[in-house]
N, C-alpha and C positions, 0 to 999 in steps of 0.2 A: 508282204507286198503281193503275194500270189495266193488266190483262193482257187482251189481245184475242187469243183463239184462233180463228183463221179456218181451218176445216178445208179450205176451198177454195183455200188458198194453197199451190200445188204447188212453188213455188221455194224457200220457207223453211218447211217443215212443222214444226210443234211435235211433241214427243215425248209420248206418253201410254201409260204402262205400267200395266196393270191389276194385274199381279203384282209389286207393289213394297212389301213390308212394311218396317217401320222397322228390322227386324233379322231374320236368318235363324233365330233361336231364339225369336222372339216367336210362340209357337204359337197363342195366343188370336187374335191379329190374322190369322195365316195361315188359321185356321179360318173367320173371318168373311169374309175375301176369297174363300176357296174356295167358301163357301156362296153368296155373291153372284154369283160368276162362273158357278157351276152353274145358278143360277136364271135368269141372263141368257140362257144358251144354251137352257134349257128354253123360255123365252118366244120365243126366236128361231126354234127349229125345232119346238116343240111337244112335249108329254110322250110322245106316241106314238113319235116318232122319236128324241128325246133321252131315252130311257128309263133305267130303273135300271141296266141293264148298262153302257151307255155312260157313265153318270154315274160309275160306279165307276172306270172307266179314267180318265176326265177328272179326277176329284178327286185321285187318286194322282199323276197327271202334273203337275197344277198345284202340289200341295204339294211335289213333288220339285223343281220349278223354283224355288220360293220359298225353298227351303232352301240354295240355292247362294250362296256368298260374293259372286258377281258377279251375282246375281239371274238372272232369265230373263224371257221374254216369251211371249205366246200363240202366236206363230209357231213356237216351238220344240217345241210339243206333238207335232206330227206327226213331228218328227225323233226324238223319244224312242221311237216305236214302229217307225220305219223304219230307223234307224241303230243297230245293236247296239253298236258301239264307243262311240258317243256316249252311249248309254244307260248303259253300264257306268261311264263316267267320272262321269256325273251321280249315279247311284245310290250310288257310292262315297263321295260327299260328304254323303249324307243321314244325319242323326243320329236322326231320329224312328224308333224301332224298329218302329212299326206300318207306316209307309210302306216302310221297308227290307225288312221281312218280306214285304209284298205283292209287291214286285218279285222277291225272291229265292226265295220259296216259291210264292205263288199264281200270279203271272204265268208263272214258269218251268214250272209244272206244267200250264199250258194246252197243249192240243194244237195242232199246226201248222194244223189245219183252222180252229180258232177264231181263231187269230192271223191267218190268211189272210183271215178275214171282217172282223175288226176294223180291220186296217190300211187297206184301201180305204175303209172308212167314215170314218176320220179324215182320209184324203186328200180325200174328198169334202166334208167339213164344214169342215175347217180349211185346206184348200188355198187357198181364196179369200183367206185372210188374208195369204198370201204372194204370190199372183199378182195380186191387186187392188192396183194402184199407189197409189191413194188411201189405203187402209188400211195397206198395208205401210210407207209412208213415215212414218206416225204411230205405229203400235203396235209396229214392229220396234225402235224405240229403247228400250234397256234402262232408261235414266234419263229420267223425265218432265221436261218443260221447266219445269213449275211444280209446287209442292207445295200440295195442297189445304189441309192443316192450317195452313201459313204464310199462305195467303190468308185463311182464316177468322179466325185469331188476330191478324193484323196490320191487319185492316180494309180489305183491298184489294178491288177490284172485278174479278171475273172475268167477262168477256163472251165467250160462245161462239156462234159463227156456224156452225150446222149446216144451212144451207139445202139442202134435198133437191134443189133445181134445180141446185146446183153440184156436189154429191158423190153424188147419187142417194139414193133413199129408204132402201134397206137400210143403206147406209153411215151415213147420218144417224142412224137408229134405233140402230144398234150403238154408235156413238161416244157418243151421248147417254146410253145406258144405262151405258156405261163410266163416264162422269163422275158420273152420279147414284150409281152404286155406290160410287165413291171418296168422294163426299161423305158417304154413309151411314157408311162405315167410319171416316172421320175424326170424324164426329159422335159415334159410339159411343165412340171413344177419349177423348173429352172427360171421360169418367167419371174419368179419372186426373188431371184438372185441377180444382183447387178452384173451387167455384161462383163466387166473387168474381172469379176470373181468366178466366172464360169470356167471350169477346167475343161480342156478339150478331151473328148472321149470318142473312141472308135469302136464300132460294133462290127465284128466279122461273123458271117453266118454261112456255114457250109450246108449243102443240100437245102437251099433256101425254099424250094417248093414245098417242103414238109411243114414249114412254119408260116407260110404266107397267109396273112389275113388283111383286112382293110386297115389295120393298124399301121401297116407299112406305108399306106398312102399318106397318112398324117406325118409319119417319120420323114418320108422323102420330101414332103412339101414344107414342113415346118422346122425340122430338126437343125438345119444349118445355123439359124440364128441362136440356137441354144447350144451350139458347139458340139454337136454330135455328128460324126460321119459314119456312113454305112457302106460296107462292102459285102456283096452277096454273090455266092458261087452256086451255079446250077449246071448239071451235066446233061440235061435233057432239053430238047426243043419243046418248050412248055408254054401253054397259053396262060399268061398271068392275068389276074383279075383286072377288070377295066379301071377300077379306082387306083390300083398301083401303077398301071401303065400310063394313065393320064397324069399322075403326079410326076 
């Protein structure tokens, strides 16, 4: 009944894969996960650094990995742009014509100079996901150790310990944002479950400012009809994002 996810447990780390749709051909879910993942990294690095150009690369890479029969994880994004043989294998399995065309036409048409600029950028931004032992042990696992939808529908308790004194502040914020993003995706998927069959689920977040993204705007405005309630605790006088405040 209780799942205790302790990110500071280095001996038996849980798996947490952000890129884990229910099926590789569930394009609506893939779009939702992609948008959330993009927003997460915009918050992490800022819109000036993680701008429209890099977002285009990121979106196509993420969608490519989620269309694989064996899934994929965030740590594989860098390899898509640095290992040409690996890229060909993955692109060959993509069925979405828009994504396939992007790789075969748009990406191939890019000059070597542009590629030489973008590859070091991905290495700088996503390299820590593979070199950081704390993150790597958790997000490198293709299959998550627990399913958010199962937790929500079966009435289980998911207790997540993201103490920044154990795993450092950046790791805590990133993992917390991952989990909130997955909860949002599973909440929106409840649209396919009849109202009478939706189990009530409560989400409690301490130090809310560390995990605040525009996903909360969607949760605050849409989640009630999907039987999700949200309690947020914050100990600072803090300027919340306009999208969250307006919701």
